[in-house]
N, C-alpha and C positions, 0 to 999 in steps of 0.2 A: 504494500500500500504506500510505503514511503517513496518508492520509485515513481508511482503515478503522481503523487503530490509534487515531487521535484520537477517532473516534466511539465505539469500544469502551470507551475509558477514561472516557467520560462516561455510560455506561449501566450499570444494574444488570442482573442476569440477567433474561431474559424468560420469562414463563410463558404458555403457550398451552393452551387446553382442546381436546383432540382430541375431536370430536363424532361423526364418522362418515366416510363416503366419498361421493364424487360422481364424475361422469364429464365428460370433455371429448373433443373429437375426438382429442387427443393421448394420452389414457390415463385411468387411474383416479387420483383425487386424494384425499388425506386432507383432510378439512375441519378447520380449526383456527380458534378464535376468540381474540382479537378479529378477526384476519384473517391468514391465511397459507394456502398450499397447497403440498403436497409431491407432485410428479408423478413417476411412473416408467413409462416405456414400454419393455417388454422384448422384445416380438416381436409377431408377428401374432396377432390374436384368432381363436381357432378356433371359439368358440361365442358370437357377438355377442349373440343373444337371451338366452342364459343369463347372460352377464355383466351385461346391463342389468337382468335380474331380481334378480341377487345384489346389485347396487348399490342397487336400490330397497329391498330387504329390510334393508340395512345402512347406510342413509343417516344414521341417528341411533343408531349402535350402540356407539360407543367410550366417551365420557364419562370421559376420563382427562386429568389435567393433566400437562404435560411442561415442564420448565424447561430453557432453553438458556443456556449459560454462555460462549458464544463466537459471534462472527460469522465466517463463512467466505466467501471469494470463490472461486467455482468457475465453470467453464464446462463445457458438455456438447458433445460432438462425436461424430460417427459414426466407428466403426472398422469397416472391411470385412475379413472373413475369406473363405476359400474358400467357406464354406457360408452365411454370413449377414452381415447388417449390424447392428452392436451400438452402443448408445448408451453412451458412456463419460464419466465425470466426471473432469475434470482439476482438481486442487486447486491454487490459486495462493497463497493466504495465509489465515491465521486470526489472530484477535485476541481475547483474553479480555475479557469484560465485567467490569469491575473496580469500579464504583461500588457502595458499600454499599447494601443494600436500604433504601428509604425507607418510613416508616410512612404508611399511607393515612388 
């Protein structure tokens, strides 16, 4: 946890441009530039061809800047219930990005 705190103290907030969506075997991902991906797999895909078409239509649809002011260390694990298996995020630690923004 101390290493995450050290890195966060040396960084300014990070801005990514959300540009659209894409797919992988594990789920639908938000595309972000310069590089990042946000994945969420919530359950079985009921209409795979429809999902592929939707992703194709929305692959360049977002065009929004998002600023992140903290780093978070998390892990994902499966939780089983009587009816389904769910992916759950477990938060371990967060650290604020504290360095002042630098002029480019």
